[in-house]
N, C-alpha and C positions, 0 to 999 in steps of 0.2 A: 584278334587285335586287344589291346589294355583300353581299360576305360579311359585313361588319360589320350590315349590314341586316337578313340572314338572321338572325343571333345575337339580334339585338335583337327581332326578330319570334318566335323561339322562344320566349326568355324570358320576352314579356306571355303567352303560352299556357301555359307550364309555371307561372309563379308563380301565378295563380289557384287552380290544384290544389293547389299544394304547401300553401296557405294554409289550403283548405279541409281537407285531409288532417290537417294539424296540429289545427285547431279541431275535428274531429269527435271528437278525442281528449281534449280538455279537458274535457269534460263528465262522464268517468267514468274519473277517476284515481286516485280514492281507494283503491280496492282494490288495485290494481297496484303503488302506491307504498307502503302500507304491509303489503301481503303477507297479508291476513287474507282478504278475499273469501270463497270457498267455502271455505278451509280452516279457517273458525273456525264456531262456533255459540254462541248466546245462549241459556243456558239460564231462563226464567222459572219459578221454585221457588214453588207451591202458593199462588197469589192468586188465591184463590177466594170464592164468596159466605158458606160457612161461617165467613171467617178475616176478611175486610174489609167483608165486604155488609152488608145491611141486614135479611136473612130471620131473623134469630135473636133471642130475645127471651128475656134483656135481649140485646144485641149483646153478639158477642166484643170481645176487647180489644184487637186489632189495628184496631178500627174508628176508634181516636182518630187522629186527622189523616191519615185513610187518603187523603183527596182528594189531598193535597200527595203523599204516596208513591206514589200510583198515577200522579198527574200525572206525576212523576219518570221513574217508569217505562216510561211511555208515549213521553216522550221518547227515552229509551234505545233502546226497541224499535224505534222509529223511525228512529233514527239507524243502529243495528246493520241493519237491514232495507236501507236507502238504500245501505250498504257493501257488499252480499252478501253479508253472514253470516245464516246459517240459524237462523231464531228457534224454540226449540221450549219449549213448557209443560208442565208437570204440575202434577198435580191428586191431592189426597191422598186417598184413601178406602179403610177398611180392609176394605170389602166388596167392593171392586172392581166397583163398577157407579155407574151414574150417577144422583145422588140431587141436587135442587134445590141444596142446601149445596154440594155438589162442585164445581158449575159455574164455570168462572172467573168473576171478578168483571164485572158488566156493563160498568165503566166501563174495564177493562183493553183496551188496543189488540192485537186478533188480527191477525195481517199472514201467517198460515198455518195450516193444519190441522194442524199437528204438535204434538197434544195426546194426553199421556199419563196415566192413572191410574197411580196408584202405592198400594201398602198398607204401606209400609214408608220410613221416613225417607231413605233412600239410593235414590234412583231407578233405580240399577241393579241394585238387589236386588228390585225388583217381581215378584210371583209369577209373572206374566204374559209377563216377561222383553221386552216390546214394546219400550221405551225402551232397554234396553243391546241388542238387536238393532239398532234402527234406527240407532243410531249405528255400530254394527259395518257396518252394510250401507255407510254413508258413510265408506268407508276415507280419503277426502280430509281428514277432519275431524281435524286435531290439536291442535287449541286450545280450548277452552271458556270460555265468559265465564259467572259465575251471577249472578242476584239473586232477589230475593223474601223469603220467610220460612219458618221463621224461623231468625234468623244462627245461632244456637245449637244449631239444630236439622237442619231437614231440608237447610238451605242447608249447613251445616257437614259431614252425612254424605256429602252427595251429593258435596261440592268434595273431602273426603278418597278417597271410593272414586275418583272422576275422575283425581286423582294416582296413584293405585296401579293403573290402568289405563293409564299411560303418557299420560295427556293432560296438556299445558299448561293449568293451572288457574288462572282469575283470578277473584277474588271483588271486583266493583263496589260498594266500601265506601258508596257514597252510594245505592245500591240494595239495600238491606238493611234491617231492622229488628227488633227482638225483645224479647220482654217479660221477658226474663230481666233478674235484677237485677245481673248480671256487667255489669263498665264496659265500654263499646265498644273501647277500647284494649286491653285484655285478650283482648278477643274475636278481634282483629284478630291481636294477637300470636300466639294459639293458631293460626291460620290459616298464618301463616307460617313457625312449630315443624313444620307438618306438611308443608311443600313447597307452600302455596298461596301463589299471587300475589296481592298487594292493591293495588288502585290505584283512582282515580274514574273516573267514566264520562268527564270531560274530558280526561282524561289518554289516552282511546283514541277518544272521538269530539266534537269540539269540540259543544256542546250549548247551545240559546237558555238566557237567565237564567230560574231561577226563584225565587221568592218563598222567601227562607229562611224557615226552621223548625227549630226543635229536634229534630225527628224524625228529622233527618239529622246524621250527623257530617260 
C-alpha cells in the first residue's frame, strides 16, 4: 500500500473514534459551561404541608394558587438537579420534631434526602446546626440559589445569613411568594441592598413554559 493509502486508512480508523469522543461530551455540557455543577446548591425553603398543603382547617394563606407555585418550583428543582446542582430542603418546626404539618408538601418534587428541620427563620441558626454543618462539610459549595416561602421571612433571613457566611447568594424571584402586603419590587430591592442577587429561574436554567399567574412577578 502506498504512503498516501496508509494515511487514508489511518484517517478512516481514527475519525469514527474522534466523532464518538466528541459526541460523548455533548450530553453533559451544561455544568462545565456554566460553572455551577457541584459548586452550587438550590435551597427550597419551608414548602410544607402546614403552609401550602391541605391538612389545616381552615387552610393556610399560602394555599392560594399553590398548584401553580409548586409546579413552578418542581420545574426549577428538576432543572437544577439535571445541572448537577445539589438540592436541599428545609422544614420549619418550632419543636424540631416531625409532625404531619412539617412534612414537605406532597406535591413537591423531592430529588434527594437533603431535608433539614429548623426552628428559626434563618436555616443556618437552627438549634441542631445540621443545615449549617451540612453545607460546611460540603466545602465545594460556593453559591446558593434560594426559593420557597416566605419572601419576607425565612427566605429573607436565610439569604442574609448565607451572604454573611460568604456564599454567593441568589434568590429566584419567580420561585418565591409572600403573604406580606409589602410590594414585591420593594422586597426585591431590600434583597439587593443586603448583598443578595436577584434573578429569575430562566436566567439560570431555561425552563419549559408555565401557564402565567399573578402569583408570580
